[in-house]
KOLKE-983432 format. One record per atom (N, C-alpha, C): residue in one letter; y, z, x. Coordinates in pm, whole numbers, plus 50000, padded with zeros to 5 digits. Atoms other than C-alpha are relative to their C-alpha. Layout:
KOLKE-983432
resn, yy, zz, xx
a, Y, Z, X
...
end
This chain:
KOLKE-983432
resn, yy, zz, xx
m, 50028, 49886, 50085
m, 41962, 82260, 78830
m, 50000, 49959, 49853
k, 49993, 50046, 50139
k, 42057, 82081, 78509
k, 49868, 49934, 49959
k, 50128, 50064, 50029
k, 41736, 81876, 78532
k, 49894, 50105, 49968
l, 50098, 49895, 50022
l, 41533, 82193, 78554
l, 50015, 50060, 49862
s, 49975, 49940, 50131
s, 41695, 82336, 78246
s, 49952, 49910, 49889
m, 50041, 50092, 50106
m, 41628, 82025, 78043
m, 49849, 49996, 49984
i, 50146, 50002, 50010
i, 41260, 82018, 78127
i, 49951, 50129, 49938
l, 50039, 49873, 50060
l, 41235, 82384, 78040
l, 50024, 50001, 49851
i, 49972, 50009, 50143
i, 41397, 82316, 77706
i, 49886, 49926, 49930
l, 50110, 50078, 50056
l, 41116, 82068, 77649
l, 49868, 50074, 49997
l, 50138, 49958, 49985
l, 40811, 82244, 77771
l, 49972, 50148, 49992
v, 50028, 49857, 50003
v, 40848, 82618, 77794
v, 49967, 50049, 49859
p, 50041, 49953, 50134
p, 40842, 82666, 77415
p, 49853, 49973, 49971
l, 50140, 50033, 50023
l, 40508, 82495, 77410
l, 49909, 50091, 50081
l, 50079, 49911, 49916
l, 40382, 82708, 77694
l, 49987, 50138, 49936
l, 49999, 49868, 50062
l, 40468, 83014, 77491
l, 49923, 50006, 49869
t, 50059, 49999, 50134
t, 40299, 82906, 77168
t, 49859, 49942, 49991
m, 50130, 50065, 50008
m, 39980, 82719, 77252
m, 49885, 50098, 50026
e, 50119, 49920, 49980
e, 39630, 82865, 77244
e, 49933, 49963, 50133
q, 50066, 50021, 49872
q, 39418, 82902, 77558
q, 49889, 49895, 49989
v, 50108, 50096, 49988
v, 39197, 82612, 77655
v, 49942, 50006, 50142
h, 50042, 49996, 49860
h, 39182, 82610, 78038
h, 50105, 50076, 50080
g, 49902, 49939, 49911
g, 39352, 82780, 78333
g, 50107, 49900, 50038
f, 49889, 50087, 49967
f, 39685, 82644, 78450
f, 49983, 49937, 50137
d, 50009, 50078, 49877
d, 39688, 82373, 78719
d, 50129, 49919, 50012
c, 49869, 50064, 49987
c, 40033, 82263, 78840
c, 49990, 49850, 50020
e, 50011, 50144, 49973
e, 39928, 81925, 78974
e, 49954, 49925, 49875
k, 50046, 50062, 50125
k, 39744, 81847, 78652
k, 50114, 49996, 49899
a, 49886, 49995, 50093
a, 40051, 81955, 78452
a, 50101, 49891, 50034
k, 49904, 50103, 49959
k, 40279, 81727, 78654
k, 49949, 49861, 49962
t, 50060, 50127, 50038
t, 40040, 81440, 78596
t, 50007, 49981, 49849
s, 50001, 50007, 50147
s, 40018, 81521, 78225
s, 50136, 49961, 49943
v, 49867, 50027, 50055
v, 40395, 81505, 78171
v, 50071, 49884, 50068
s, 49933, 50109, 49927
s, 40472, 81222, 78412
s, 50032, 49880, 49910
s, 49974, 50113, 50089
s, 40452, 80969, 78129
s, 50122, 50023, 49911
c, 49879, 49969, 50078
c, 40752, 81143, 77963
c, 50127, 49958, 50073
e, 49882, 50029, 49918
e, 40986, 81045, 78245
e, 50080, 49882, 49947
s, 49930, 50118, 50050
s, 41071, 80704, 78101
s, 50080, 50032, 49874
f, 49927, 49963, 50122
f, 41170, 80858, 77769
f, 50121, 50089, 50032
v, 49891, 49906, 49975
v, 41382, 81146, 77907
v, 50110, 49942, 50088
t, 49895, 50067, 49924
t, 41573, 80906, 78131
t, 50061, 49884, 49922
g, 49943, 50104, 50085
g, 41644, 80664, 77846
g, 49933, 49866, 50011
g, 50069, 50127, 49984
g, 41399, 80393, 77945
g, 49922, 49957, 49877
d, 50074, 50028, 50123
d, 41195, 80419, 77625
d, 50075, 50060, 49882
q, 49931, 49949, 50119
q, 41332, 80464, 77273
q, 49927, 50116, 49936
e, 50082, 49893, 50056
e, 41047, 80694, 77171
e, 49901, 50046, 50107
p, 50102, 49954, 49905
p, 40806, 80914, 77368
p, 49865, 49936, 49965
s, 50132, 50060, 50022
s, 40464, 80760, 77411
s, 49903, 50107, 49952
s, 50103, 49905, 50042
s, 40155, 80919, 77263
s, 49942, 50071, 50122
t, 50048, 49939, 49875
t, 40044, 80981, 77622
t, 50092, 50114, 50042
c, 49902, 49896, 49970
c, 40364, 81177, 77682
c, 49979, 50121, 49911
c, 50017, 49889, 50095
c, 40320, 81387, 77369
c, 49869, 50074, 50021
n, 50129, 49936, 49970
n, 39955, 81452, 77448
n, 50009, 50083, 50128
g, 49982, 49928, 49874
g, 40057, 81557, 77798
g, 50074, 50132, 49980
i, 49925, 49878, 50029
i, 40309, 81808, 77669
i, 49910, 50102, 49930
s, 50093, 49912, 50070
s, 40050, 81952, 77434
s, 49897, 50059, 50096
s, 50099, 49956, 49903
s, 39799, 81974, 77717
s, 50056, 50107, 50093
v, 49937, 49901, 49912
v, 40038, 82161, 77945
v, 50015, 50132, 49925
g, 49983, 49878, 50079
g, 40115, 82408, 77669
g, 49870, 50075, 49980
s, 50128, 49933, 50026
s, 39751, 82477, 77597
s, 49933, 50050, 50127
s, 50063, 49957, 49876
s, 39666, 82525, 77964
s, 50065, 50123, 50061
a, 49930, 49883, 49946
a, 39913, 82808, 78027
a, 50006, 50107, 49892
t, 50012, 49904, 50109
t, 39811, 83103, 77812
t, 50032, 50144, 50039
t, 49967, 49864, 49957
t, 39864, 83417, 78021
t, 50145, 50001, 50048
v, 49863, 49987, 49949
v, 40201, 83549, 78135
v, 50012, 49934, 50136
d, 49994, 50059, 49865
d, 40125, 83453, 78495
d, 49990, 49848, 49995
e, 50013, 50145, 50013
e, 40017, 83103, 78390
e, 50127, 49938, 49944
r, 49876, 50053, 50056
r, 40329, 83053, 78179
r, 50112, 50002, 50104
r, 49899, 49993, 49894
r, 40547, 83165, 78469
r, 49974, 49892, 50106
a, 50034, 50105, 49904
a, 40361, 82933, 78705
a, 50033, 49862, 49944
a, 49969, 50128, 50064
a, 40400, 82647, 78458
a, 50149, 49975, 50002
c, 49854, 50010, 49999
c, 40772, 82713, 78430
c, 50048, 49956, 50139
q, 49960, 50032, 49863
q, 40811, 82705, 78808
q, 49956, 49857, 50037
c, 50054, 50133, 49972
c, 40593, 82394, 78834
c, 50085, 49891, 49935
l, 49923, 50101, 50071
l, 40793, 82206, 78573
l, 50143, 49990, 50053
k, 49869, 50005, 49933
k, 41119, 82300, 78746
k, 49992, 49907, 50121
e, 50020, 50085, 49882
e, 40985, 82139, 79063
e, 49988, 49853, 49959
w, 50018, 50137, 50048
w, 40878, 81830, 78869
w, 50132, 49941, 49954
a, 49873, 50048, 50054
a, 41215, 81800, 78693
a, 50100, 49965, 50110
n, 49907, 50026, 49888
n, 41404, 81813, 79023
n, 49982, 49860, 50057
k, 50028, 50132, 49943
k, 41244, 81483, 79114
k, 50032, 49885, 49905
i, 49969, 50103, 50098
i, 41360, 81297, 78802
i, 50149, 49967, 50006
p, 49859, 50039, 49998
p, 41683, 81105, 78858
p, 50047, 49960, 49860
n, 49936, 50045, 50124
n, 41919, 81047, 78564
n, 49936, 50051, 49872
i, 50058, 49945, 50122
i, 41743, 81274, 78315
i, 50112, 50025, 49899
r, 49900, 49984, 50107
r, 41929, 81284, 77981
r, 49966, 50123, 49916
e, 50021, 49874, 50071
e, 41968, 81625, 77820
e, 49970, 49978, 49852
d, 50022, 50022, 50143
d, 41986, 81489, 77465
d, 49858, 49954, 49972
l, 50136, 50048, 50020
l, 41655, 81309, 77502
l, 49898, 50108, 50034
a, 50090, 49892, 49963
a, 41491, 81601, 77677
a, 49988, 50102, 49887
i, 49999, 49902, 50109
i, 41593, 81837, 77396
i, 49927, 49947, 49877
s, 50062, 50057, 50120
s, 41468, 81597, 77129
s, 49850, 49975, 50015
l, 50140, 50037, 49976
l, 41126, 81543, 77287
l, 49899, 50080, 49917
p, 50100, 49929, 50081
p, 40932, 81827, 77118
p, 49998, 49956, 49854
k, 49993, 50042, 50140
k, 41053, 81725, 76773
k, 49946, 49858, 49984
r, 50048, 50138, 50009
r, 40985, 81358, 76839
r, 49850, 49989, 50020
c, 50145, 49998, 49981
c, 40633, 81449, 76945
c, 49929, 50073, 49887
g, 50059, 49929, 50111
g, 40579, 81643, 76624
g, 49952, 50140, 50036
l, 50038, 49866, 49955
l, 40553, 81973, 76807
l, 50104, 50099, 49947
d, 49899, 49922, 50069
d, 40742, 82186, 76561
d, 50003, 50148, 50036
k, 49996, 49860, 49956
k, 40662, 82518, 76730
k, 50105, 50022, 50109
a, 49902, 49989, 49892
a, 40925, 82446, 76996
a, 50124, 50076, 49953
l, 49879, 49922, 50027
l, 41220, 82684, 77009
l, 50102, 49971, 50109
p, 49898, 50021, 49897
p, 41554, 82646, 77190
p, 49984, 50103, 50113
i, 50011, 49914, 49882
i, 41546, 82792, 77542
i, 50133, 49994, 50075
p, 49874, 50002, 49926
p, 41858, 82898, 77736
p, 49990, 49914, 50125
e, 50001, 50087, 49883
e, 41954, 82656, 78010
e, 49978, 50075, 50130
n, 50013, 49924, 49877
n, 41957, 82934, 78269
n, 49871, 50081, 50004
l, 50127, 49929, 50010
l, 41596, 83034, 78201
l, 49949, 50044, 50137
d, 50061, 49943, 49881
d, 41449, 83260, 78465
d, 49851, 50010, 49971
c, 50145, 50004, 50024
c, 41075, 83195, 78487
c, 49939, 50141, 50002
n, 50053, 49865, 49993
n, 41020, 83563, 78571
n, 50019, 50078, 49870
n, 49977, 49933, 50128
n, 41148, 83659, 78224
n, 49903, 49955, 49892
i, 50096, 50050, 50100
i, 40872, 83468, 78046
i, 49893, 50106, 49975
q, 50106, 49905, 50040
q, 40633, 83692, 77857
q, 49892, 49922, 49938
end
C-alpha cells in the first residue's frame, strides 16, 4: 500500500493539471513511467529525460474525471510491482523533472475522490 501512495504522490498531481491530448490508456501509461523505476528505487541519482517525458505524457492523457480515476487505479497497480520503492525519491520526482504544477497528495488517496 505504501508503494501505491508514493506513486500517487508522483503522478496524480500531473493527472489533475495537464491539458487533454489523447484518451487514457493504462498499458501505455505503465510503459511511459516504467523508466522512472530505477530512480524511485535509488538506482539512478536523477530521473532520466525519458522518465520525465513519460510522467508528462501520462498527465496529458488523462483529462476527464473518469480518465484521471482510471489513471490513478492503473498507477496503483503499477506501483505494487515495484520492489524497494523509496518514498523520498518518489516525492521528489515531479520537482526533479521540472514539473512545478505538482501538489502534495495524501498517502491514503482514494481514486474515487479524484475530480
